[in-house]
N, C-alpha and C positions, 0 to 999 in steps of 0.2 A: 192325225188319229195318233191319240198316248196311247200305249202298250202295257197292260197292265197282269205282274204274273202275281198269284194269290197262294200264300203258304198259309196254310191252315190245317191243322188236325182232324178237326170234326167235318166230317163227311157234308153235315145237314149246313153249317153256320157255312162252311164253303160253297154250297151252292147258291145257296141265299146271297153270297155276296157278291159271288158271277152273275147273279139273276141284277143286282144293282145298278151294276157297274154297267151291265147292256144296256142300261137305259141313258145312259147317256152315249147320246149319236159322234162324239169324238174319243170315246176310250173304247178300248179294245183288251178281251183277257186272252193271253196268247200263251197261257199254261199255269199249271198250276203244281203246288207239292203240301204232303202229308206231314213231313219233317225235314229236317233240315240239312242231311245228307243230300233228298230229292231235291230240293230246293238249287242246291249247290251246282248239281248235276245240271238241273235244267238251265240255269242261269248259264254254264256256258253251251248251251246249244240253242239257245233261244234268248236272242235280244229284245230287250224291254226295257220298257223307260220308270216306270214305275215299280218296288214291289210291295205287295201287300203284306206285312211280315206280322203273325202270330208272336206273342212271347214263349208263351207255357207249350211249347210242343216236345214230342219224345226224342230222344236223340239230342242233335243238338240242336237247343232251343232259340228262341228269338237272337237274345242277347249276345249269345255266344255265333251264330250267325252273323251278326249287323258288322263286325271288324273282317272277317271273311268276303263278303258283299265287296267292302268296301275297297280291297286290295285286288279286285279283279279289274282287267284293261280299261273299262270303260264302263264302271257302273252303274247302275241304276238307283234314283232316289230311292231312299227306304221309306218308306209310311206301316209304322208300328199300330197297328188294330189289338188291343189289349183287352179284356176282361178289366183288368188294374186301371183305375181309375186312383191311383198313389201318385203325388208329384213324385217323389225321391224316384218313383218306379219309370215316369219318365224322363225325368231330369238326367239319368243315368243311360238312358238309351239315347238319348240325342246327343249326353259327351261323347258315344262311343261311333257315332257317324248315322244316326237316324236323321231326314232332315223335317220327320213328322211325329206326332203321334195321339190318337184318338182311341177313343175307346169304343167299346162292343155297343155299347145303349145309345150311341150318339143319332143324329139324326140325321137321316139317308141323305138328303141335300148336300148337306155339311161333309160328309163324309166323300162323297164325290167332289165337293170343292176345293176338298185335304189333295185327292187327287190330284188335279189337276194346278192346285199351287205349287205340289214338289215337285213336278213331272215341269212346273217354268221355272225351277231352280230357287224356289220359295222355303220358306218355313211356316208349318202348322202347327199349332197345339189344340186341344182341346180345350174350348172357350172356360169351359167350369174349371179346367187343372191351370188356364194359366193363371190367375188371380192366385189361386193357393201355391204356383211352384213361387211365385214372388215371394211371398212372405214364410213358405215354410223351408225350403230349399237355400234361402239365402240366410237364413236366422243359424247359424253354427247350437246355438245353446238348446233349439229345439228340435234340432235332428234326432231321428230312432236312430238306435246302433245299428241297425241294418245297415246305413247309410256311408258309413263308416270301412263297409266291407270292400277289399280289392274287385276285381271281375271275377278274379278269377275263385275266390271266395266265396261269393256269390253262388257263383254257378254249382260249388260243392254243392253250398246250403239247399239250396233248389231242390239236387237232384237225391240228395240227402232228407229230405224233409219227402218229395214221392216215394221213397222205399228204399230208395238204391243202396245198393252195400258200398263199401270202400272199394273192392276190386273191379264190379260193375261201372264205377263210375272213373274210375282211372282208365280203365279199357274205352271209353264212352270219349275220355280228351285225352287221352294218349300219355299218361304219367302214368307214374307206380303206384303202387298201392301204399308205398310211404307217403310220398307226397301229399298223395289226397289228407293222409292219417294226419301229416302235419298242417294242413289248410283247416281241417275238421277241427283240430285243436285248437285252431287261431280264433276261425270262426265265433267258436264257444265261448271261445273267454272274451270276446269283443260284446256278444250278445247274451252274456250272462247267463248261458244254460249249460246242463250237465248230461243231457242224454237227448237223443234223439225225440224224443215222447215232449220235451221242452222247447224242443227248435220249431217242431209239428205245433205245438200251443202258440208259440212265437207268432209263427209264422202265419196261423189262424187269426190270432189278435190284432196282426196286421195287416190282412189281406191282402196277403202274398200266396195263396193260395185259392 
């Protein structure tokens, strides 16, 4: 039996995923979480084989959670399930330790196959994303500016776009407001923006929100 923990902040989506997984006779949902902190707490108490991980969660988001999950003594395989069908986002998640990347508009049967594949030690990429990743991610001249952000800068970028202030972001990430301000200045320079409003516009244009 493949034990699955579902991390998704939207209750309706989470319930739908749980019902879908329940259709697989070899799959079992052993836990759920609505944010990154709850996810890490549950993982320490409930052994599982696969974490179905949403990227856009409040508090610690999915990208921030991936390295923490990987640092556990017996880490489960991580299958990202995201609303973002962007090749750069998928490449970023895989680079920092996810075993697979699926989008929320995936065919249900493909999602179940993806869970089984990563549980067996394999890798999975959404078929529609795979071709784009080969061409988009590999060609540095075609990479969008946000692909140049560090993991920390990307986390700060996401939180700024969601309306969090510098001090609030610092509390979430365990860093000083001064450090967050430095990251903010660097990421805005890399993205060619001069205000949070422009950051939001950039995020919308590149389908990052």
